[in-house]
NULUM-309045 format. One record per residue (C-alpha): residue number from 1; x, y negated, z negated; residue in three letters. Coordinates in nm, 4 decimals, decimal comma, m for minus. Example, Ala and Ser with C-alpha at 12.3 -4.5 7.8 and 13.67 -1.06 7.14 Angstrom:
BEGIN
<torro 1; <1,2300; 0,4500; m0,7800>; "ALA">,
<torro 2; <1,3670; 0,1060; m0,7140>; "SER">,
END
This chain:
BEGIN
<torro 1; <1,3438; 0,0687; 1,9278>; "MET">,
<torro 2; <0,9712; 0,0398; 1,8586>; "SER">,
<torro 3; <0,7940; m0,2813; 1,9476>; "GLN">,
<torro 4; <0,6735; m0,5196; 1,6799>; "ALA">,
<torro 5; <0,2969; m0,5177; 1,6358>; "ILE">,
<torro 6; <0,0765; m0,7928; 1,4986>; "HIS">,
<torro 7; <m0,1607; m0,6851; 1,2234>; "VAL">,
<torro 8; <m0,4324; m0,9471; 1,1737>; "PRO">,
<torro 9; <m0,5707; m1,0416; 0,8340>; "THR">,
<torro 10; <m0,9446; m1,0504; 0,7724>; "MET">,
<torro 11; <m0,9206; m1,4290; 0,7420>; "ALA">,
<torro 12; <m0,7638; m1,4522; 1,0904>; "GLU">,
<torro 13; <m1,0224; m1,2186; 1,2390>; "MET">,
<torro 14; <m1,3182; m1,3983; 1,0853>; "VAL">,
<torro 15; <m1,1784; m1,7327; 1,2065>; "ALA">,
<torro 16; <m1,2026; m1,5922; 1,5611>; "LYS">,
<torro 17; <m1,5559; m1,4692; 1,5009>; "GLY">,
<torro 18; <m1,4459; m1,1060; 1,5246>; "GLU">,
<torro 19; <m1,5276; m0,7992; 1,3137>; "THR">,
<torro 20; <m1,2880; m0,5079; 1,2630>; "PRO">,
<torro 21; <m1,3833; m0,1435; 1,3089>; "GLU">,
<torro 22; <m1,2103; m0,0713; 0,9758>; "VAL">,
<torro 23; <m1,0272; m0,2542; 0,7018>; "LEU">,
<torro 24; <m0,6859; m0,0999; 0,6329>; "PHE">,
<torro 25; <m0,6393; m0,1098; 0,2558>; "TRP">,
<torro 26; <m0,2612; m0,1073; 0,2119>; "VAL">,
<torro 27; <m0,2350; m0,0656; m0,1666>; "GLY">,
<torro 28; <0,0407; m0,1781; m0,4042>; "CYS">,
<torro 29; <0,2903; 0,0959; m0,3132>; "SER">,
<torro 30; <0,2370; 0,0432; 0,0579>; "GLY">,
<torro 31; <0,2847; m0,3315; 0,0141>; "SER">,
<torro 32; <0,5785; m0,3519; m0,2239>; "PHE">,
<torro 33; <0,7677; m0,0205; m0,2429>; "ASP">,
<torro 34; <1,0387; m0,0098; 0,0255>; "ASP">,
<torro 35; <0,9906; 0,3618; 0,0944>; "ARG">,
<torro 36; <0,6102; 0,3368; 0,1048>; "ALA">,
<torro 37; <0,6277; 0,0406; 0,3455>; "LYS">,
<torro 38; <0,7457; 0,2897; 0,6101>; "LYS">,
<torro 39; <0,4232; 0,4857; 0,5600>; "ILE">,
<torro 40; <0,2219; 0,1631; 0,5967>; "THR">,
<torro 41; <0,3992; 0,0849; 0,9234>; "LYS">,
<torro 42; <0,3359; 0,4377; 1,0528>; "ALA">,
<torro 43; <m0,0376; 0,4082; 0,9793>; "ILE">,
<torro 44; <m0,0535; 0,0644; 1,1428>; "ALA">,
<torro 45; <0,1235; 0,1964; 1,4537>; "ARG">,
<torro 46; <m0,1131; 0,4935; 1,4775>; "ILE">,
<torro 47; <m0,4200; 0,2696; 1,4472>; "LEU">,
<torro 48; <m0,2820; 0,0286; 1,7076>; "THR">,
<torro 49; <m0,1859; 0,3101; 1,9465>; "HIS">,
<torro 50; <m0,5343; 0,4644; 1,9168>; "ALA">,
<torro 51; <m0,6981; 0,1323; 1,9998>; "GLY">,
<torro 52; <m0,8591; 0,0899; 1,6574>; "VAL">,
<torro 53; <m0,9595; m0,2686; 1,5859>; "LYS">,
<torro 54; <m0,8447; m0,3147; 1,2274>; "PHE">,
<torro 55; <m0,7385; m0,5824; 0,9830>; "ALA">,
<torro 56; <m0,5779; m0,6091; 0,6386>; "VAL">,
<torro 57; <m0,6588; m0,8439; 0,3521>; "LEU">,
<torro 58; <m0,2960; m0,9549; 0,3165>; "GLY">,
<torro 59; <m0,2484; m1,1859; 0,0193>; "ALA">,
<torro 60; <m0,6178; m1,1458; m0,0686>; "GLU">,
<torro 61; <m0,5640; m0,7776; m0,1542>; "GLU">,
<torro 62; <m0,5022; m0,7058; m0,5228>; "SER">,
<torro 63; <m0,4387; m0,3827; m0,7159>; "CYS">,
<torro 64; <m0,7526; m0,1670; m0,7240>; "THR">,
<torro 65; <m0,7119; m0,1324; m1,1008>; "GLY">,
<torro 66; <m0,6537; 0,2433; m1,0895>; "ASP">,
<torro 67; <m0,3336; 0,2430; m1,3020>; "PRO">,
<torro 68; <m0,4968; 0,0168; m1,5616>; "ALA">,
<torro 69; <m0,8056; 0,2390; m1,5854>; "LYS">,
<torro 70; <m0,6056; 0,5633; m1,6077>; "ARG">,
<torro 71; <m0,3864; 0,4095; m1,8778>; "ALA">,
<torro 72; <m0,6996; 0,3228; m2,0767>; "GLY">,
<torro 73; <m0,7318; m0,0525; m2,0129>; "ASN">,
<torro 74; <m1,0927; m0,0661; m1,8921>; "GLU">,
<torro 75; <m1,1100; m0,4445; m1,9343>; "PHE">,
<torro 76; <m0,8157; m0,5070; m1,6989>; "LEU">,
<torro 77; <m0,9526; m0,2502; m1,4525>; "TYR">,
<torro 78; <m1,2908; m0,4242; m1,4311>; "GLN">,
<torro 79; <m1,1261; m0,7646; m1,3831>; "MET">,
<torro 80; <m0,9114; m0,6316; m1,0980>; "GLN">,
<torro 81; <m1,1949; m0,4352; m0,9408>; "ALA">,
<torro 82; <m1,4421; m0,7234; m0,9522>; "MET">,
<torro 83; <m1,1912; m0,9558; m0,7873>; "GLN">,
<torro 84; <m1,1470; m0,7099; m0,4990>; "ASN">,
<torro 85; <m1,5202; m0,6436; m0,4690>; "ILE">,
<torro 86; <m1,5908; m1,0169; m0,4419>; "MET">,
<torro 87; <m1,3386; m1,0445; m0,1568>; "VAL">,
<torro 88; <m1,4604; m0,7295; 0,0225>; "LEU">,
<torro 89; <m1,8271; m0,8230; m0,0081>; "ASN">,
<torro 90; <m1,7463; m1,1781; 0,1000>; "GLY">,
<torro 91; <m1,6140; m1,0357; 0,4277>; "TYR">,
<torro 92; <m1,9063; m0,7900; 0,4480>; "ASP">,
<torro 93; <m1,6655; m0,4954; 0,4673>; "ILE">,
<torro 94; <m1,8327; m0,1605; 0,5387>; "LYS">,
<torro 95; <m1,5497; 0,0770; 0,6357>; "HIS">,
<torro 96; <m1,2131; 0,1145; 0,4622>; "ILE">,
<torro 97; <m0,9172; 0,3407; 0,5439>; "VAL">,
<torro 98; <m0,6285; 0,3714; 0,2977>; "THR">,
<torro 99; <m0,3006; 0,5608; 0,2745>; "GLY">,
<torro 100; <m0,3264; 0,5990; m0,1053>; "CYS">,
<torro 101; <m0,5480; 0,8669; m0,2645>; "PRO">,
<torro 102; <m0,5608; 0,6636; m0,5875>; "HIS">,
<torro 103; <m0,7097; 0,3644; m0,4018>; "CYS">,
<torro 104; <m0,9305; 0,6034; m0,2005>; "PHE">,
<torro 105; <m1,0716; 0,7748; m0,5086>; "ASN">,
<torro 106; <m1,1435; 0,4688; m0,7190>; "ILE">,
<torro 107; <m1,2958; 0,2620; m0,4368>; "MET">,
<torro 108; <m1,5058; 0,5544; m0,3142>; "LYS">,
<torro 109; <m1,6277; 0,6827; m0,6506>; "ASN">,
<torro 110; <m1,5965; 0,4060; m0,9101>; "GLU">,
<torro 111; <m1,6401; 0,0748; m0,7267>; "TYR">,
<torro 112; <m2,0102; 0,1430; m0,6465>; "PRO">,
<torro 113; <m2,1150; 0,1007; m1,0131>; "GLU">,
<torro 114; <m1,9595; m0,2480; m1,0010>; "LEU">,
<torro 115; <m2,1357; m0,3428; m0,6773>; "GLY">,
<torro 116; <m1,8709; m0,2308; m0,4265>; "GLY">,
<torro 117; <m2,0330; 0,0091; m0,1802>; "ASN">,
<torro 118; <m1,8116; 0,1084; 0,1128>; "TYR">,
<torro 119; <m1,7401; 0,4069; 0,3325>; "GLU">,
<torro 120; <m1,3845; 0,4859; 0,2209>; "VAL">,
<torro 121; <m1,1675; 0,7440; 0,4001>; "VAL">,
<torro 122; <m0,8133; 0,8634; 0,3484>; "HIS">,
<torro 123; <m0,5748; 0,8077; 0,6387>; "HIS">,
<torro 124; <m0,5458; 1,1820; 0,7069>; "THR">,
<torro 125; <m0,9250; 1,2017; 0,7501>; "GLN">,
<torro 126; <m0,9200; 0,9019; 0,9832>; "PHE">,
<torro 127; <m0,6270; 1,0332; 1,1881>; "ILE">,
<torro 128; <m0,7976; 1,3726; 1,2146>; "ASN">,
<torro 129; <m1,1118; 1,2037; 1,3514>; "GLN">,
<torro 130; <m0,9077; 0,9987; 1,5994>; "LEU">,
<torro 131; <m0,7518; 1,3211; 1,7310>; "ILE">,
<torro 132; <m1,0925; 1,4949; 1,7492>; "LYS">,
<torro 133; <m1,2397; 1,1990; 1,9387>; "ASP">,
<torro 134; <m0,9519; 1,2011; 2,1858>; "GLY">,
<torro 135; <m0,8409; 0,8528; 2,0845>; "ARG">,
<torro 136; <m0,5039; 0,9723; 1,9554>; "LEU">,
<torro 137; <m0,2910; 1,2035; 2,1659>; "LYS">,
<torro 138; <0,0483; 1,3326; 2,0646>; "LEU">,
<torro 139; <0,3313; 1,3320; 2,3182>; "SER">,
<torro 140; <0,4333; 1,6679; 2,4654>; "ASP">,
<torro 141; <0,7788; 1,6615; 2,3102>; "GLY">,
<torro 142; <0,9084; 1,9369; 2,0842>; "ASP">,
<torro 143; <0,9652; 1,7016; 1,7887>; "THR">,
<torro 144; <0,8955; 1,9621; 1,5225>; "PHE">,
<torro 145; <0,9354; 2,2846; 1,7199>; "LYS">,
<torro 146; <1,0721; 2,5641; 1,5010>; "GLY">,
<torro 147; <1,0361; 2,3541; 1,1843>; "LYS">,
<torro 148; <0,8677; 2,4745; 0,8648>; "ARG">,
<torro 149; <0,6368; 2,2235; 0,6960>; "ILE">,
<torro 150; <0,4632; 2,2627; 0,3587>; "THR">,
<torro 151; <0,1929; 2,0215; 0,2424>; "PHE">,
<torro 152; <0,1640; 1,9041; m0,1168>; "HIS">,
<torro 153; <m0,2013; 1,8301; m0,2038>; "ASP">,
<torro 154; <m0,2385; 1,4935; m0,3829>; "PRO">,
<torro 155; <m0,4622; 1,5381; m0,6908>; "CYS">,
<torro 156; <m0,7043; 1,2568; m0,6084>; "TYR">,
<torro 157; <m0,7400; 1,3737; m0,2496>; "LEU">,
<torro 158; <m0,7672; 1,7487; m0,3099>; "GLY">,
<torro 159; <m0,9042; 1,8499; m0,6468>; "ARG">,
<torro 160; <m1,0546; 1,5048; m0,7043>; "GLY">,
<torro 161; <m1,2443; 1,4784; m0,3748>; "ASN">,
<torro 162; <m1,2265; 1,8206; m0,2065>; "ASP">,
<torro 163; <m1,0304; 1,6910; 0,0926>; "VAL">,
<torro 164; <m0,8153; 1,9894; 0,1905>; "TYR">,
<torro 165; <m0,8821; 2,0558; 0,5576>; "GLU">,
<torro 166; <m0,8228; 1,7131; 0,7178>; "ALA">,
<torro 167; <m0,4516; 1,6848; 0,6285>; "PRO">,
<torro 168; <m0,3905; 2,0449; 0,7360>; "ARG">,
<torro 169; <m0,5832; 1,9989; 1,0601>; "ALA">,
<torro 170; <m0,3605; 1,7003; 1,1392>; "VAL">,
<torro 171; <m0,0403; 1,8934; 1,0575>; "LEU">,
<torro 172; <m0,1555; 2,1784; 1,2821>; "GLN">,
<torro 173; <m0,1354; 1,9345; 1,5748>; "GLN">,
<torro 174; <0,2425; 1,9453; 1,5354>; "LEU">,
<torro 175; <0,4489; 2,2176; 1,7009>; "ASP">,
<torro 176; <0,5606; 2,3464; 1,3588>; "ALA">,
<torro 177; <0,4863; 2,6303; 1,1187>; "GLU">,
<torro 178; <0,2625; 2,5249; 0,8299>; "LEU">,
<torro 179; <0,3476; 2,7233; 0,5159>; "VAL">,
<torro 180; <0,1538; 2,7049; 0,1869>; "GLU">,
<torro 181; <0,2922; 2,6864; m0,1647>; "MET">,
<torro 182; <0,1806; 2,9446; m0,4243>; "ARG">,
<torro 183; <m0,0289; 2,6760; m0,5914>; "ARG">,
<torro 184; <m0,2146; 2,4856; m0,3237>; "CYS">,
<torro 185; <m0,5604; 2,3465; m0,2478>; "LYS">,
<torro 186; <m0,7884; 2,3989; m0,5524>; "LYS">,
<torro 187; <m0,4944; 2,5491; m0,7460>; "GLN">,
<torro 188; <m0,2563; 2,2702; m0,6455>; "GLY">,
<torro 189; <m0,0121; 2,1347; m0,9027>; "LEU">,
<torro 190; <0,0227; 1,7619; m0,9726>; "CYS">,
<torro 191; <0,3444; 1,5891; m0,8623>; "CYS">,
<torro 192; <0,3676; 1,4354; m1,2100>; "GLY">,
<torro 193; <0,2756; 1,0749; m1,1227>; "ALA">,
<torro 194; <m0,1043; 1,0763; m1,1627>; "GLY">,
<torro 195; <m0,2980; 0,9242; m1,4507>; "GLY">,
<torro 196; <m0,0579; 0,6265; m1,4700>; "ALA">,
<torro 197; <0,2314; 0,8637; m1,5521>; "GLN">,
<torro 198; <0,4197; 0,7003; m1,2635>; "MET">,
<torro 199; <0,4746; 0,3922; m1,4789>; "PHE">,
<torro 200; <0,5970; 0,5414; m1,8065>; "LYS">,
<torro 201; <0,8747; 0,7568; m1,9401>; "GLU">,
<torro 202; <0,8154; 1,1315; m1,9445>; "ALA">,
<torro 203; <0,6913; 1,2867; m2,2674>; "GLU">,
<torro 204; <0,8911; 1,5619; m2,4450>; "PRO">,
<torro 205; <0,8874; 1,8999; m2,2725>; "GLY">,
<torro 206; <1,1175; 2,1565; m2,1187>; "ASN">,
<torro 207; <1,0827; 2,0491; m1,7542>; "LYS">,
<torro 208; <0,9623; 1,7519; m1,5500>; "GLU">,
<torro 209; <0,6405; 1,8218; m1,3552>; "VAL">,
<torro 210; <0,7920; 1,7039; m1,0261>; "ASN">,
<torro 211; <1,0875; 1,9424; m1,0722>; "ILE">,
<torro 212; <0,8465; 2,2344; m1,1188>; "GLU">,
<torro 213; <0,6502; 2,1304; m0,8090>; "ARG">,
<torro 214; <0,9605; 2,0780; m0,5971>; "THR">,
<torro 215; <1,0853; 2,4251; m0,6950>; "GLU">,
<torro 216; <0,7620; 2,5715; m0,5583>; "GLU">,
<torro 217; <0,8085; 2,3825; m0,2325>; "ALA">,
<torro 218; <1,1754; 2,4787; m0,1942>; "LEU">,
<torro 219; <1,0932; 2,8487; m0,2445>; "GLU">,
<torro 220; <0,9439; 2,8347; 0,1070>; "LEU">,
<torro 221; <1,2674; 2,7006; 0,2579>; "LYS">,
<torro 222; <1,0830; 2,4180; 0,4393>; "PRO">,
<torro 223; <1,2407; 2,1613; 0,6685>; "ASN">,
<torro 224; <0,9749; 1,9081; 0,5664>; "VAL">,
<torro 225; <0,7626; 1,8573; 0,2552>; "ILE">,
<torro 226; <0,4593; 1,6670; 0,3829>; "ALA">,
<torro 227; <0,2700; 1,4316; 0,1527>; "THR">,
<torro 228; <m0,0417; 1,2178; 0,1758>; "GLY">,
<torro 229; <0,0259; 0,9833; m0,1153>; "CYS">,
<torro 230; <0,3025; 0,7303; m0,1848>; "PRO">,
<torro 231; <0,3280; 0,8422; m0,5502>; "PHE">,
<torro 232; <0,3643; 1,2081; m0,4476>; "CYS">,
<torro 233; <0,6233; 1,1010; m0,1904>; "ASN">,
<torro 234; <0,8358; 0,9359; m0,4616>; "THR">,
<torro 235; <0,8090; 1,2296; m0,7024>; "MET">,
<torro 236; <0,8847; 1,4968; m0,4420>; "MET">,
<torro 237; <1,1739; 1,2911; m0,3036>; "THR">,
<torro 238; <1,3207; 1,2661; m0,6542>; "ASP">,
<torro 239; <1,2727; 1,6411; m0,6936>; "GLY">,
<torro 240; <1,4542; 1,7159; m0,3690>; "VAL">,
<torro 241; <1,7404; 1,4880; m0,4789>; "LYS">,
<torro 242; <1,7545; 1,6708; m0,8130>; "ASN">,
<torro 243; <1,8269; 1,9945; m0,6270>; "PHE">,
<torro 244; <2,0680; 1,8121; m0,3905>; "GLU">,
<torro 245; <1,8655; 1,9218; m0,0871>; "LYS">,
<torro 246; <1,8090; 1,5798; 0,0687>; "GLU">,
<torro 247; <2,0440; 1,6727; 0,3545>; "GLY">,
<torro 248; <1,8261; 1,9657; 0,4629>; "SER">,
<torro 249; <1,4725; 1,8868; 0,3398>; "VAL">,
<torro 250; <1,2809; 1,5733; 0,4408>; "ASP">,
<torro 251; <0,9886; 1,4351; 0,2406>; "VAL">,
<torro 252; <0,7534; 1,2525; 0,4771>; "LYS">,
<torro 253; <0,3970; 1,1310; 0,4791>; "ASP">,
<torro 254; <0,1650; 1,2927; 0,7344>; "ILE">,
<torro 255; <0,1280; 0,9526; 0,9044>; "ALA">,
<torro 256; <0,5055; 0,9369; 0,9566>; "GLU">,
<torro 257; <0,5099; 1,2866; 1,1085>; "LEU">,
<torro 258; <0,2245; 1,2034; 1,3467>; "ILE">,
<torro 259; <0,3767; 0,8684; 1,4439>; "ALA">,
<torro 260; <0,7042; 1,0491; 1,5154>; "GLU">,
<torro 261; <0,5305; 1,3167; 1,7237>; "ALA">,
<torro 262; <0,3393; 1,0480; 1,9167>; "ALA">,
<torro 263; <0,6701; 0,8669; 1,9762>; "ASP">,
<torro 264; <0,5556; 0,5522; 1,7970>; "LEU">,
<torro 265; <0,8505; 0,4964; 1,5627>; "LEU">,
END
């Protein structure tokens, strides 16, 4: 059984006169969705294991406003964004790591015009750097030996921000075979949850987007469908259930796979 770890809030850290190396932005899914909470814990364990001094905002963290903006409610988005920017600037935050490409994209590319200027990285980029710097070492076990893993590119990470290599570089640290879907990288297909679609009923059509994407993944006969986004994780998990493959195909975030390989879970 893994040991409990204490994750300090920014308020606690500031009260001690300390400054974190990075702020871990958890996001709404990572905070409230039971499945996504496991991804949050995996990221926190990796950061702790690698000796990264980090903190979270805790109750001071609010939704980035991404769903509101994508759904067309610019007013609500700006209210939510400005609230977060006031908190982040109040703590003089410079570096942010997040497990959600939606949070990553909007804070990196759209917060600056509202006065929020931060170096924002996705957790796969940060984990990749930790491995490169020798701060994170995986155990020598054969956790994934002989397994086939395919990676689904999240839209806001891949096509939105050209981050393709970091998640794959991290997966290549595992003793598994990395196999690519027909549509991957720049030609990747959405999981069906982007643009606030996660929060509404599907529109008329002949097939759900996540079913189409899951079919492409299952063609490769993978043991694991790796994701880098809590929304993608939900959609691909639902797709796997639709084909009644949940007994043979796991859907896991890259952070969970690395935490497992490093024997942190």
